[in-house]
N, CA and C atoms of all chains as a GROMACS GRO file, in nm:
protein
  603
    1MET      N    1   0.328   0.976  -3.302
    1MET     CA    2   0.396   1.083  -3.376
    1MET      C    3   0.318   1.212  -3.356
    2ASN      N    4   0.388   1.318  -3.314
    2ASN     CA    5   0.323   1.445  -3.288
    2ASN      C    6   0.301   1.519  -3.419
    3THR      N    7   0.175   1.549  -3.449
    3THR     CA    8   0.147   1.625  -3.570
    3THR      C    9   0.105   1.767  -3.537
    4LEU      N   10   0.080   1.795  -3.410
    4LEU     CA   11   0.040   1.930  -3.370
    4LEU      C   12   0.156   1.996  -3.297
    5SER      N   13   0.167   2.128  -3.310
    5SER     CA   14   0.272   2.201  -3.241
    5SER      C   15   0.212   2.325  -3.181
    6GLY      N   16   0.288   2.393  -3.093
    6GLY     CA   17   0.239   2.516  -3.032
    6GLY      C   18   0.145   2.485  -2.916
    7PRO      N   19   0.063   2.582  -2.876
    7PRO     CA   20  -0.026   2.564  -2.761
    7PRO      C   21  -0.122   2.448  -2.779
    8ALA      N   22  -0.176   2.431  -2.899
    8ALA     CA   23  -0.267   2.319  -2.923
    8ALA      C   24  -0.195   2.186  -2.902
    9GLY      N   25  -0.068   2.186  -2.943
    9GLY     CA   26   0.008   2.063  -2.924
    9GLY      C   27   0.029   2.033  -2.777
   10MET      N   28   0.051   2.139  -2.696
   10MET     CA   29   0.071   2.118  -2.554
   10MET      C   30  -0.054   2.059  -2.490
   11LEU      N   31  -0.172   2.104  -2.533
   11LEU     CA   32  -0.295   2.054  -2.472
   11LEU      C   33  -0.322   1.910  -2.514
   12THR      N   34  -0.278   1.876  -2.635
   12THR     CA   35  -0.307   1.742  -2.684
   12THR      C   36  -0.204   1.642  -2.637
   13TYR      N   37  -0.077   1.682  -2.631
   13TYR     CA   38   0.030   1.590  -2.595
   13TYR      C   39   0.108   1.647  -2.476
   14PRO      N   40   0.056   1.628  -2.353
   14PRO     CA   41   0.131   1.679  -2.237
   14PRO      C   42   0.263   1.608  -2.223
   15ALA      N   43   0.367   1.683  -2.196
   15ALA     CA   44   0.500   1.624  -2.189
   15ALA      C   45   0.555   1.643  -2.050
   16ASP      N   46   0.579   1.530  -1.978
   16ASP     CA   47   0.647   1.531  -1.851
   16ASP      C   48   0.580   1.621  -1.748
   17GLY      N   49   0.447   1.628  -1.745
   17GLY     CA   50   0.379   1.703  -1.640
   17GLY      C   51   0.382   1.852  -1.660
   18GLN      N   52   0.422   1.903  -1.776
   18GLN     CA   53   0.427   2.048  -1.797
   18GLN      C   54   0.287   2.107  -1.789
   19ILE      N   55   0.191   2.037  -1.848
   19ILE     CA   56   0.056   2.090  -1.848
   19ILE      C   57   0.002   2.092  -1.704
   20GLY      N   58   0.044   1.993  -1.623
   20GLY     CA   59  -0.001   1.990  -1.483
   20GLY      C   60   0.052   2.110  -1.406
   21ILE      N   61   0.179   2.141  -1.428
   21ILE     CA   62   0.238   2.257  -1.359
   21ILE      C   63   0.170   2.385  -1.404
   22LEU      N   64   0.142   2.394  -1.535
   22LEU     CA   65   0.077   2.514  -1.588
   22LEU      C   66  -0.061   2.532  -1.526
   23MET      N   67  -0.136   2.421  -1.517
   23MET     CA   68  -0.270   2.430  -1.460
   23MET      C   69  -0.263   2.468  -1.313
   24SER      N   70  -0.166   2.414  -1.240
   24SER     CA   71  -0.151   2.449  -1.098
   24SER      C   72  -0.119   2.597  -1.082
   25ALA      N   73  -0.030   2.647  -1.168
   25ALA     CA   74   0.007   2.788  -1.161
   25ALA      C   75  -0.114   2.877  -1.191
   26LEU      N   76  -0.190   2.841  -1.294
   26LEU     CA   77  -0.308   2.920  -1.328
   26LEU      C   78  -0.410   2.918  -1.215
   27SER      N   79  -0.426   2.800  -1.154
   27SER     CA   80  -0.520   2.790  -1.042
   27SER      C   81  -0.475   2.877  -0.926
   28GLY      N   82  -0.344   2.875  -0.897
   28GLY     CA   83  -0.292   2.958  -0.788
   28GLY      C   84  -0.312   3.106  -0.816
   29ILE      N   85  -0.289   3.147  -0.941
   29ILE     CA   86  -0.307   3.287  -0.978
   29ILE      C   87  -0.454   3.327  -0.962
   30ALA      N   88  -0.543   3.239  -1.006
   30ALA     CA   89  -0.686   3.270  -0.996
   30ALA      C   90  -0.728   3.281  -0.849
   31ALA      N   91  -0.677   3.189  -0.765
   31ALA     CA   92  -0.711   3.194  -0.622
   31ALA      C   93  -0.657   3.320  -0.557
   32ALA      N   94  -0.534   3.358  -0.592
   32ALA     CA   95  -0.474   3.478  -0.534
   32ALA      C   96  -0.552   3.602  -0.576
   33LEU      N   97  -0.596   3.607  -0.701
   33LEU     CA   98  -0.676   3.721  -0.748
   33LEU      C   99  -0.808   3.731  -0.672
   34ALA      N  100  -0.870   3.615  -0.652
   34ALA     CA  101  -0.997   3.615  -0.580
   34ALA      C  102  -0.979   3.664  -0.436
   35VAL      N  103  -0.872   3.618  -0.370
   35VAL     CA  104  -0.846   3.662  -0.232
   35VAL      C  105  -0.816   3.811  -0.229
   36ALA      N  106  -0.736   3.859  -0.326
   36ALA     CA  107  -0.702   4.002  -0.329
   36ALA      C  108  -0.826   4.087  -0.350
   37LEU      N  109  -0.915   4.042  -0.437
   37LEU     CA  110  -1.039   4.117  -0.461
   37LEU      C  111  -1.124   4.121  -0.335
   38ALA      N  112  -1.137   4.008  -0.270
   38ALA     CA  113  -1.220   4.001  -0.149
   38ALA      C  114  -1.163   4.091  -0.040
   39MET      N  115  -1.031   4.089  -0.024
   39MET     CA  116  -0.970   4.172   0.079
   39MET      C  117  -0.984   4.320   0.045
   40THR      N  118  -0.973   4.355  -0.080
   40THR     CA  119  -0.990   4.494  -0.122
   40THR      C  120  -1.130   4.544  -0.090
   41VAL      N  121  -1.228   4.464  -0.125
   41VAL     CA  122  -1.366   4.500  -0.097
   41VAL      C  123  -1.388   4.513   0.052
   42TYR      N  124  -1.331   4.421   0.130
   42TYR     CA  125  -1.350   4.421   0.275
   42TYR      C  126  -1.292   4.546   0.338
   43PHE      N  127  -1.172   4.581   0.297
   43PHE     CA  128  -1.105   4.693   0.362
   43PHE      C  129  -1.154   4.829   0.313
   44ARG      N  130  -1.223   4.834   0.202
   44ARG     CA  131  -1.264   4.965   0.149
   44ARG      C  132  -1.411   4.997   0.169
   45LEU      N  133  -1.492   4.896   0.198
   45LEU     CA  134  -1.635   4.920   0.196
   45LEU      C  135  -1.690   4.982   0.325
   46SER      N  136  -1.651   4.926   0.441
   46SER     CA  137  -1.722   4.973   0.560
   46SER      C  138  -1.625   5.016   0.670
   47TYR      N  139  -1.676   5.092   0.764
   47TYR     CA  140  -1.594   5.139   0.874
   47TYR      C  141  -1.581   5.027   0.978
   48ARG      N  142  -1.459   5.007   1.028
   48ARG     CA  143  -1.437   4.906   1.132
   48ARG      C  144  -1.319   4.946   1.218
   49THR      N  145  -1.318   4.890   1.339
   49THR     CA  146  -1.206   4.915   1.430
   49THR      C  147  -1.103   4.804   1.415
   50TRP      N  148  -0.990   4.821   1.480
   50TRP     CA  149  -0.887   4.717   1.477
   50TRP      C  150  -0.935   4.590   1.544
   51ARG      N  151  -1.023   4.608   1.643
   51ARG     CA  152  -1.079   4.488   1.707
   51ARG      C  153  -1.164   4.410   1.609
   52ASP      N  154  -1.241   4.483   1.528
   52ASP     CA  155  -1.322   4.416   1.427
   52ASP      C  156  -1.234   4.339   1.329
   53VAL      N  157  -1.125   4.403   1.288
   53VAL     CA  158  -1.034   4.337   1.193
   53VAL      C  159  -0.976   4.212   1.256
   54LEU      N  160  -0.938   4.222   1.384
   54LEU     CA  161  -0.879   4.106   1.453
   54LEU      C  162  -0.981   3.993   1.462
   55ARG      N  163  -1.104   4.028   1.502
   55ARG     CA  164  -1.207   3.923   1.516
   55ARG      C  165  -1.235   3.858   1.381
   56HIS      N  166  -1.249   3.939   1.279
   56HIS     CA  167  -1.278   3.884   1.147
   56HIS      C  168  -1.160   3.798   1.097
   57GLY      N  169  -1.039   3.842   1.126
   57GLY     CA  170  -0.922   3.764   1.085
   57GLY      C  171  -0.916   3.630   1.154
   58LEU      N  172  -0.944   3.628   1.285
   58LEU     CA  173  -0.943   3.501   1.358
   58LEU      C  174  -1.053   3.408   1.308
   59ALA      N  175  -1.170   3.466   1.281
   59ALA     CA  176  -1.280   3.383   1.230
   59ALA      C  177  -1.244   3.325   1.094
   60THR      N  178  -1.178   3.405   1.010
   60THR     CA  179  -1.136   3.355   0.878
   60THR      C  180  -1.032   3.245   0.892
   61LEU      N  181  -0.937   3.263   0.984
   61LEU     CA  182  -0.835   3.160   1.006
   61LEU      C  183  -0.899   3.030   1.054
   62ALA      N  184  -0.994   3.042   1.144
   62ALA     CA  185  -1.061   2.921   1.194
   62ALA      C  186  -1.136   2.850   1.081
   63ALA      N  187  -1.203   2.929   0.997
   63ALA     CA  188  -1.277   2.869   0.886
   63ALA      C  189  -1.182   2.801   0.790
   64ILE      N  190  -1.068   2.863   0.759
   64ILE     CA  191  -0.970   2.803   0.668
   64ILE      C  192  -0.912   2.675   0.728
   65ALA      N  193  -0.885   2.678   0.858
   65ALA     CA  194  -0.830   2.558   0.923
   65ALA      C  195  -0.930   2.444   0.919
   66LEU      N  196  -1.054   2.472   0.944
   66LEU     CA  197  -1.156   2.368   0.938
   66LEU      C  198  -1.171   2.313   0.797
   67PHE      N  199  -1.168   2.401   0.699
   67PHE     CA  200  -1.181   2.357   0.561
   67PHE      C  201  -1.062   2.270   0.521
   68ALA      N  202  -0.942   2.310   0.563
   68ALA     CA  203  -0.823   2.232   0.530
   68ALA      C  204  -0.828   2.094   0.596
   69PHE      N  205  -0.874   2.089   0.720
   69PHE     CA  206  -0.885   1.960   0.788
   69PHE      C  207  -0.987   1.871   0.718
   70ALA      N  208  -1.100   1.930   0.679
   70ALA     CA  209  -1.203   1.851   0.609
   70ALA      C  210  -1.148   1.798   0.478
   71ALA      N  211  -1.075   1.879   0.405
   71ALA     CA  212  -1.018   1.835   0.278
   71ALA      C  213  -0.917   1.722   0.300
   72TYR      N  214  -0.833   1.734   0.400
   72TYR     CA  215  -0.733   1.631   0.430
   72TYR      C  216  -0.801   1.500   0.471
   73ASP      N  217  -0.905   1.511   0.554
   73ASP     CA  218  -0.974   1.392   0.601
   73ASP      C  219  -1.047   1.322   0.487
   74MET      N  220  -1.108   1.401   0.400
   74MET     CA  221  -1.180   1.342   0.288
   74MET      C  222  -1.083   1.275   0.192
   75ARG      N  223  -0.967   1.336   0.171
   75ARG     CA  224  -0.867   1.276   0.084
   75ARG      C  225  -0.820   1.142   0.141
   76HIS      N  226  -0.796   1.139   0.271
   76HIS     CA  227  -0.752   1.015   0.335
   76HIS      C  228  -0.859   0.908   0.324
   77ALA      N  229  -0.986   0.947   0.347
   77ALA     CA  230  -1.095   0.849   0.338
   77ALA      C  231  -1.112   0.799   0.196
   78ALA      N  232  -1.098   0.889   0.099
   78ALA     CA  233  -1.114   0.849  -0.041
   78ALA      C  234  -1.003   0.752  -0.082
   79LEU      N  235  -0.880   0.781  -0.040
   79LEU     CA  236  -0.769   0.691  -0.074
   79LEU      C  237  -0.788   0.554  -0.009
   80ALA      N  238  -0.836   0.553   0.114
   80ALA     CA  239  -0.859   0.425   0.181
   80ALA      C  240  -0.970   0.347   0.112
   81TYR      N  241  -1.075   0.417   0.068
   81TYR     CA  242  -1.185   0.350  -0.002
   81TYR      C  243  -1.139   0.291  -0.134
   82LEU      N  244  -1.050   0.360  -0.200
   82LEU     CA  245  -1.000   0.313  -0.328
   82LEU      C  246  -0.886   0.215  -0.313
   83GLY      N  247  -0.848   0.184  -0.188
   83GLY     CA  248  -0.739   0.090  -0.167
   83GLY      C  249  -0.603   0.147  -0.196
   84LEU      N  250  -0.592   0.279  -0.190
   84LEU     CA  251  -0.465   0.344  -0.220
   84LEU      C  252  -0.402   0.399  -0.094
   85ASN      N  253  -0.438   0.340   0.017
   85ASN     CA  254  -0.382   0.388   0.143
   85ASN      C  255  -0.233   0.364   0.147
   86PRO      N  256  -0.154   0.467   0.173
   86PRO     CA  257  -0.009   0.450   0.167
   86PRO      C  258   0.050   0.370   0.282
   87SER      N  259  -0.029   0.320   0.376
   87SER     CA  260   0.028   0.242   0.486
   87SER      C  261   0.081   0.111   0.432
   88LYS      N  262   0.176   0.052   0.503
   88LYS     CA  263   0.242  -0.069   0.454
   88LYS      C  264   0.146  -0.185   0.451
   89PRO      N  265   0.139  -0.254   0.342
   89PRO     CA  266   0.052  -0.372   0.336
   89PRO      C  267   0.119  -0.491   0.403
   90ALA      N  268   0.042  -0.594   0.422
   90ALA     CA  269   0.093  -0.718   0.479
   90ALA      C  270   0.030  -0.833   0.401
   91VAL      N  271   0.094  -0.947   0.411
   91VAL     CA  272   0.046  -1.068   0.343
   91VAL      C  273   0.006  -1.169   0.448
   92GLU      N  274  -0.118  -1.214   0.441
   92GLU     CA  275  -0.164  -1.322   0.528
   92GLU      C  276  -0.155  -1.451   0.447
   93PHE      N  277  -0.099  -1.556   0.507
   93PHE     CA  278  -0.078  -1.678   0.431
   93PHE      C  279  -0.128  -1.799   0.509
   94GLU      N  280  -0.154  -1.906   0.435
   94GLU     CA  281  -0.187  -2.036   0.493
   94GLU      C  282  -0.101  -2.139   0.421
   95ILE      N  283  -0.038  -2.224   0.497
   95ILE     CA  284   0.049  -2.328   0.441
   95ILE      C  285  -0.002  -2.464   0.486
   96ARG      N  286  -0.028  -2.550   0.389
   96ARG     CA  287  -0.068  -2.688   0.419
   96ARG      C  288   0.055  -2.776   0.414
   97MET      N  289   0.067  -2.863   0.512
   97MET     CA  290   0.182  -2.954   0.515
   97MET      C  291   0.141  -3.079   0.591
   98PRO      N  292   0.218  -3.186   0.578
   98PRO     CA  293   0.188  -3.307   0.654
   98PRO      C  294   0.185  -3.278   0.803
   99ARG      N  295   0.092  -3.342   0.871
   99ARG     CA  296   0.075  -3.314   1.013
   99ARG      C  297   0.202  -3.340   1.093
  100GLU      N  298   0.274  -3.444   1.058
  100GLU     CA  299   0.392  -3.479   1.136
  100GLU      C  300   0.504  -3.376   1.118
  101THR      N  301   0.496  -3.295   1.015
  101THR     CA  302   0.598  -3.193   0.995
  101THR      C  303   0.583  -3.079   1.093
  102LEU      N  304   0.460  -3.051   1.127
  102LEU     CA  305   0.435  -2.934   1.212
  102LEU      C  306   0.412  -2.980   1.355
  103THR      N  307   0.519  -3.021   1.420
  103THR     CA  308   0.505  -3.071   1.557
  103THR      C  309   0.539  -2.965   1.659
  104ALA      N  310   0.628  -2.875   1.626
  104ALA     CA  311   0.668  -2.772   1.721
  104ALA      C  312   0.648  -2.635   1.658
  105VAL      N  313   0.526  -2.585   1.674
  105VAL     CA  314   0.494  -2.457   1.610
  105VAL      C  315   0.575  -2.343   1.669
  106THR      N  316   0.605  -2.352   1.798
  106THR     CA  317   0.673  -2.242   1.863
  106THR      C  318   0.815  -2.225   1.812
  107ASP      N  319   0.872  -2.330   1.754
  107ASP     CA  320   1.009  -2.320   1.702
  107ASP      C  321   1.013  -2.277   1.556
  108THR      N  322   0.897  -2.257   1.498
  108THR     CA  323   0.891  -2.221   1.357
  108THR      C  324   0.945  -2.081   1.335
  109GLN      N  325   1.028  -2.068   1.233
  109GLN     CA  326   1.081  -1.936   1.196
  109GLN      C  327   1.032  -1.902   1.057
  110ILE      N  328   0.974  -1.786   1.045
  110ILE     CA  329   0.920  -1.743   0.916
  110ILE      C  330   0.982  -1.609   0.881
  111GLU      N  331   1.037  -1.601   0.760
  111GLU     CA  332   1.099  -1.477   0.714
  111GLU      C  333   1.055  -1.449   0.571
  112LEU      N  334   1.053  -1.322   0.537
  112LEU     CA  335   1.024  -1.281   0.401
  112LEU      C  336   1.152  -1.226   0.340
  113HIS      N  337   1.206  -1.298   0.243
  113HIS     CA  338   1.329  -1.257   0.177
  113HIS      C  339   1.295  -1.185   0.048
  114THR      N  340   1.362  -1.072   0.028
  114THR     CA  341   1.346  -1.000  -0.098
  114THR      C  342   1.484  -0.963  -0.151
  115ASP      N  343   1.487  -0.907  -0.270
  115ASP     CA  344   1.615  -0.863  -0.324
  115ASP      C  345   1.659  -0.733  -0.258
  116ARG      N  346   1.576  -0.676  -0.171
  116ARG     CA  347   1.612  -0.552  -0.101
  116ARG      C  348   1.671  -0.577   0.037
  117ASN      N  349   1.642  -0.694   0.095
  117ASN     CA  350   1.694  -0.719   0.230
  117ASN      C  351   1.787  -0.839   0.236
  118GLN      N  352   1.826  -0.889   0.120
  118GLN     CA  353   1.919  -1.001   0.116
  118GLN      C  354   2.039  -0.961   0.031
  119THR      N  355   2.157  -0.999   0.076
  119THR     CA  356   2.279  -0.968  -0.001
  119THR      C  357   2.306  -1.078  -0.104
  120MET      N  358  -0.186  -2.266   1.413
  120MET     CA  359  -0.177  -2.400   1.351
  120MET      C  360  -0.310  -2.472   1.370
  121ARG      N  361  -0.353  -2.542   1.268
  121ARG     CA  362  -0.482  -2.612   1.276
  121ARG      C  363  -0.470  -2.747   1.208
  122ASP      N  364  -0.529  -2.848   1.265
  122ASP     CA  365  -0.528  -2.982   1.208
  122ASP      C  366  -0.644  -2.994   1.111
  123LEU      N  367  -0.616  -3.028   0.986
  123LEU     CA  368  -0.720  -3.037   0.886
  123LEU      C  369  -0.794  -3.171   0.890
  124GLY      N  370  -0.741  -3.266   0.962
  124GLY     CA  371  -0.811  -3.393   0.977
  124GLY      C  372  -0.788  -3.493   0.866
  125ASP      N  373  -0.708  -3.457   0.767
  125ASP     CA  374  -0.680  -3.550   0.657
  125ASP      C  375  -0.531  -3.583   0.651
  126GLY      N  376  -0.470  -3.579   0.768
  126GLY     CA  377  -0.327  -3.607   0.772
  126GLY      C  378  -0.242  -3.484   0.747
  127ARG      N  379  -0.309  -3.370   0.731
  127ARG     CA  380  -0.236  -3.247   0.705
  127ARG      C  381  -0.268  -3.143   0.812
  128ALA      N  382  -0.178  -3.051   0.826
  128ALA     CA  383  -0.198  -2.940   0.919
  128ALA      C  384  -0.189  -2.809   0.842
  129LEU      N  385  -0.247  -2.707   0.901
  129LEU     CA  386  -0.251  -2.576   0.837
  129LEU      C  387  -0.178  -2.477   0.925
  130LEU      N  388  -0.078  -2.414   0.868
  130LEU     CA  389  -0.003  -2.312   0.941
  130LEU      C  390  -0.045  -2.176   0.887
  131ARG      N  391  -0.088  -2.087   0.974
  131ARG     CA  392  -0.132  -1.954   0.933
  131ARG      C  393  -0.041  -1.848   0.991
  132GLY      N  394  -0.027  -1.740   0.918
  132GLY     CA  395   0.056  -1.631   0.968
  132GLY      C  396   0.045  -1.510   0.878
  133ALA      N  397   0.122  -1.409   0.911
  133ALA     CA  398   0.123  -1.287   0.830
  133ALA      C  399   0.261  -1.225   0.838
  134VAL      N  400   0.301  -1.163   0.729
  134VAL     CA  401   0.428  -1.091   0.724
  134VAL      C  402   0.403  -0.955   0.662
  135ALA      N  403   0.478  -0.857   0.708
  135ALA     CA  404   0.464  -0.722   0.652
  135ALA      C  405   0.545  -0.710   0.524
  136LEU      N  406   0.492  -0.633   0.431
  136LEU     CA  407   0.563  -0.606   0.306
  136LEU      C  408   0.636  -0.472   0.322
  137ASN      N  409   0.761  -0.482   0.367
  137ASN     CA  410   0.836  -0.361   0.397
  137ASN      C  411   0.907  -0.303   0.276
  138HIS      N  412   0.917  -0.382   0.170
  138HIS     CA  413   0.991  -0.336   0.053
  138HIS      C  414   0.903  -0.345  -0.071
  139ARG      N  415   0.922  -0.248  -0.158
  139ARG     CA  416   0.843  -0.242  -0.281
  139ARG      C  417   0.920  -0.318  -0.389
  140THR      N  418   0.894  -0.446  -0.397
  140THR     CA  419   0.962  -0.530  -0.495
  140THR      C  420   0.875  -0.650  -0.528
  141ALA      N  421   0.891  -0.703  -0.648
  141ALA     CA  422   0.816  -0.821  -0.688
  141ALA      C  423   0.890  -0.949  -0.653
  142ASP      N  424   1.014  -0.936  -0.607
  142ASP     CA  425   1.096  -1.052  -0.574
  142ASP      C  426   1.081  -1.082  -0.425
  143ARG      N  427   0.982  -1.161  -0.390
  143ARG     CA  428   0.957  -1.194  -0.249
  143ARG      C  429   0.949  -1.346  -0.234
  144VAL      N  430   1.021  -1.396  -0.137
  144VAL     CA  431   1.021  -1.540  -0.107
  144VAL      C  432   0.992  -1.557   0.041
  145LEU      N  433   0.889  -1.632   0.071
  145LEU     CA  434   0.856  -1.662   0.211
  145LEU      C  435   0.932  -1.786   0.252
  146VAL      N  436   1.016  -1.775   0.352
  146VAL     CA  437   1.100  -1.886   0.397
  146VAL      C  438   1.048  -1.932   0.532
  147VAL      N  439   1.011  -2.060   0.537
  147VAL     CA  440   0.962  -2.120   0.660
  147VAL      C  441   1.064  -2.223   0.706
  148ASN      N  442   1.116  -2.202   0.824
  148ASN     CA  443   1.216  -2.291   0.878
  148ASN      C  444   1.156  -2.368   0.995
  149LEU      N  445   1.143  -2.500   0.978
  149LEU     CA  446   1.095  -2.587   1.084
  149LEU      C  447   1.214  -2.666   1.135
  150PRO      N  448   1.263  -2.634   1.255
  150PRO     CA  449   1.382  -2.702   1.306
  150PRO      C  450   1.365  -2.853   1.307
  151GLY      N  451   1.462  -2.919   1.245
  151GLY     CA  452   1.458  -3.064   1.239
  151GLY      C  453   1.376  -3.118   1.123
  152LYS      N  454   1.298  -3.035   1.062
  152LYS     CA  455   1.213  -3.079   0.952
  152LYS      C  456   1.259  -3.025   0.818
  153GLY      N  457   1.317  -2.908   0.820
  153GLY     CA  458   1.366  -2.854   0.694
  153GLY      C  459   1.327  -2.710   0.674
  154THR      N  460   1.372  -2.657   0.560
  154THR     CA  461   1.342  -2.519   0.522
  154THR      C  462   1.261  -2.522   0.394
  155PHE      N  463   1.153  -2.447   0.394
  155PHE     CA  464   1.061  -2.448   0.281
  155PHE      C  465   1.050  -2.305   0.226
  156GLU      N  466   1.064  -2.292   0.096
  156GLU     CA  467   1.059  -2.161   0.034
  156GLU      C  468   0.938  -2.153  -0.059
  157PHE      N  469   0.866  -2.043  -0.043
  157PHE     CA  470   0.748  -2.018  -0.126
  157PHE      C  471   0.764  -1.880  -0.191
  158ARG      N  472   0.766  -1.876  -0.322
  158ARG     CA  473   0.776  -1.748  -0.390
  158ARG      C  474   0.637  -1.684  -0.394
  159LEU      N  475   0.631  -1.559  -0.351
  159LEU     CA  476   0.505  -1.486  -0.354
  159LEU      C  477   0.489  -1.420  -0.489
  160ARG      N  478   0.388  -1.461  -0.561
  160ARG     CA  479   0.365  -1.407  -0.696
  160ARG      C  480   0.277  -1.284  -0.686
  161LEU      N  481   0.339  -1.175  -0.645
  161LEU     CA  482   0.270  -1.048  -0.626
  161LEU      C  483   0.349  -0.937  -0.694
  162PRO      N  484   0.280  -0.833  -0.741
  162PRO     CA  485   0.353  -0.719  -0.798
  162PRO      C  486   0.424  -0.641  -0.688
  163ALA      N  487   0.505  -0.547  -0.728
  163ALA     CA  488   0.581  -0.468  -0.630
  163ALA      C  489   0.489  -0.389  -0.537
  164GLU      N  490   0.376  -0.342  -0.590
  164GLU     CA  491   0.277  -0.271  -0.509
  164GLU      C  492   0.144  -0.342  -0.524
  165PRO      N  493   0.123  -0.446  -0.445
  165PRO     CA  494   0.002  -0.526  -0.464
  165PRO      C  495  -0.121  -0.457  -0.407
  166HIS      N  496  -0.235  -0.485  -0.465
  166HIS     CA  497  -0.362  -0.435  -0.415
  166HIS      C  498  -0.416  -0.531  -0.310
  167ARG      N  499  -0.496  -0.475  -0.221
  167ARG     CA  500  -0.555  -0.557  -0.118
  167ARG      C  501  -0.660  -0.650  -0.177
  168ALA      N  502  -0.678  -0.765  -0.112
  168ALA     CA  503  -0.773  -0.864  -0.162
  168ALA      C  504  -0.857  -0.916  -0.046
  169GLU      N  505  -0.982  -0.944  -0.075
  169GLU     CA  506  -1.070  -1.000   0.027
  169GLU      C  507  -1.052  -1.149   0.042
  170GLN      N  508  -1.023  -1.217  -0.068
  170GLN     CA  509  -1.014  -1.362  -0.070
  170GLN      C  510  -0.869  -1.408  -0.087
  171PHE      N  511  -0.845  -1.528  -0.041
  171PHE     CA  512  -0.714  -1.590  -0.065
  171PHE      C  513  -0.702  -1.626  -0.213
  172GLY      N  514  -0.579  -1.630  -0.259
  172GLY     CA  515  -0.554  -1.673  -0.396
  172GLY      C  516  -0.552  -1.824  -0.406
  173PRO      N  517  -0.514  -1.878  -0.521
  173PRO     CA  518  -0.509  -2.025  -0.535
  173PRO      C  519  -0.392  -2.084  -0.458
  174TRP      N  520  -0.398  -2.214  -0.438
  174TRP     CA  521  -0.288  -2.284  -0.371
  174TRP      C  522  -0.170  -2.299  -0.468
  175HIS      N  523  -0.051  -2.272  -0.414
  175HIS     CA  524   0.072  -2.288  -0.493
  175HIS      C  525   0.161  -2.390  -0.425
  176LEU      N  526   0.233  -2.465  -0.505
  176LEU     CA  527   0.329  -2.560  -0.450
  176LEU      C  528   0.452  -2.487  -0.397
  177ALA      N  529   0.524  -2.554  -0.308
  177ALA     CA  530   0.649  -2.498  -0.258
  177ALA      C  531   0.749  -2.488  -0.373
  178ASP      N  532   0.826  -2.381  -0.374
  178ASP     CA  533   0.923  -2.363  -0.480
  178ASP      C  534   1.054  -2.435  -0.450
  179ARG      N  535   1.084  -2.450  -0.322
  179ARG     CA  536   1.210  -2.517  -0.288
  179ARG      C  537   1.195  -2.576  -0.149
  180ILE      N  538   1.245  -2.697  -0.135
  180ILE     CA  539   1.242  -2.764  -0.004
  180ILE      C  540   1.382  -2.815   0.024
  181ALA      N  541   1.432  -2.780   0.141
  181ALA     CA  542   1.560  -2.832   0.187
  181ALA      C  543   1.532  -2.905   0.317
  182SER      N  544   1.519  -3.037   0.308
  182SER     CA  545   1.476  -3.113   0.425
  182SER      C  546   1.577  -3.222   0.457
  183PRO      N  547   1.606  -3.242   0.587
  183PRO     CA  548   1.694  -3.352   0.625
  183PRO      C  549   1.626  -3.487   0.615
  184LEU      N  550   1.492  -3.487   0.597
  184LEU     CA  551   1.419  -3.612   0.584
  184LEU      C  552   1.448  -3.672   0.447
  185ALA      N  553   1.414  -3.799   0.432
  185ALA     CA  554   1.432  -3.864   0.302
  185ALA      C  555   1.341  -3.796   0.202
  186SER      N  556   1.382  -3.791   0.078
  186SER     CA  557   1.305  -3.718  -0.023
  186SER      C  558   1.164  -3.776  -0.038
  187ALA      N  559   1.148  -3.906  -0.015
  187ALA     CA  560   1.014  -3.963  -0.028
  187ALA      C  561   0.922  -3.914   0.081
  188ALA      N  562   0.980  -3.878   0.196
  188ALA     CA  563   0.897  -3.831   0.306
  188ALA      C  564   0.867  -3.684   0.296
  189ALA      N  565   0.930  -3.614   0.205
  189ALA     CA  566   0.906  -3.470   0.194
  189ALA      C  567   0.878  -3.434   0.049
  190PRO      N  568   0.772  -3.493  -0.010
  190PRO     CA  569   0.742  -3.462  -0.149
  190PRO      C  570   0.701  -3.316  -0.162
  191GLN      N  571   0.742  -3.254  -0.271
  191GLN     CA  572   0.719  -3.111  -0.286
  191GLN      C  573   0.570  -3.078  -0.293
  192ASP      N  574   0.489  -3.172  -0.348
  192ASP     CA  575   0.348  -3.138  -0.362
  192ASP      C  576   0.271  -3.151  -0.232
  193ALA      N  577   0.338  -3.189  -0.123
  193ALA     CA  578   0.270  -3.197   0.006
  193ALA      C  579   0.269  -3.063   0.076
  194TYR      N  580   0.344  -2.968   0.021
  194TYR     CA  581   0.354  -2.836   0.085
  194TYR      C  582   0.300  -2.733  -0.012
  195THR      N  583   0.190  -2.672   0.028
  195THR     CA  584   0.126  -2.571  -0.056
  195THR      C  585   0.096  -2.447   0.026
  196ILE      N  586   0.086  -2.336  -0.044
  196ILE     CA  587   0.062  -2.208   0.021
  196ILE      C  588  -0.042  -2.130  -0.057
  197ARG      N  589  -0.120  -2.052   0.014
  197ARG     CA  590  -0.204  -1.954  -0.050
  197ARG      C  591  -0.199  -1.828   0.036
  198TYR      N  592  -0.222  -1.713  -0.024
  198TYR     CA  593  -0.203  -1.590   0.051
  198TYR      C  594  -0.292  -1.481  -0.007
  199ARG      N  595  -0.302  -1.376   0.070
  199ARG     CA  596  -0.375  -1.259   0.025
  199ARG      C  597  -0.312  -1.135   0.088
  200VAL      N  598  -0.331  -1.023   0.026
  200VAL     CA  599  -0.271  -0.899   0.074
  200VAL      C  600  -0.373  -0.825   0.162
  201LEU      N  601  -0.329  -0.790   0.279
  201LEU     CA  602  -0.416  -0.717   0.372
  201LEU      C  603  -0.405  -0.567   0.351
   0.00000   0.00000   0.00000
């Protein structure tokens, strides 16, 4: 039962991911402000040519690309370590049966039936 | 396939879990011997395991052999998620 209302209530009882969206928006705003400040300082502080701007821009792009790749790779490694790898799992099985039953292994047919692939 | 030496043989294999569902039945068809069904007791999104689980009896056997020659407790399965 919710006894709190207003902003305090939102922080205590998140509803349907609203608080997640709010936090993402605030993070994006903060990041954009930081980038805008950095660019303002860069363009106003010192004298540079267009070649300097191009070189600095390419270096920044390369650094961002490397950082993004590192973040993606670390996320993939962390998910794999935690067993949350989204790749399709498989089931390995062993079946014991009388020896005389398993005379022709090559003719054995094995299928996995589910409610998704059977009518 | 491996002979266990006690009158039983061991059949090993693997199947991919292509669907996210808890309703999974492994069907083994041995021509001339019958069809054996094993229900996999796994959640819809199972976690990987290092060890095999316990042995389970076959859930259903449809065999042309006499029922005495194909007792249900002679067919057991164990499995693990890769």
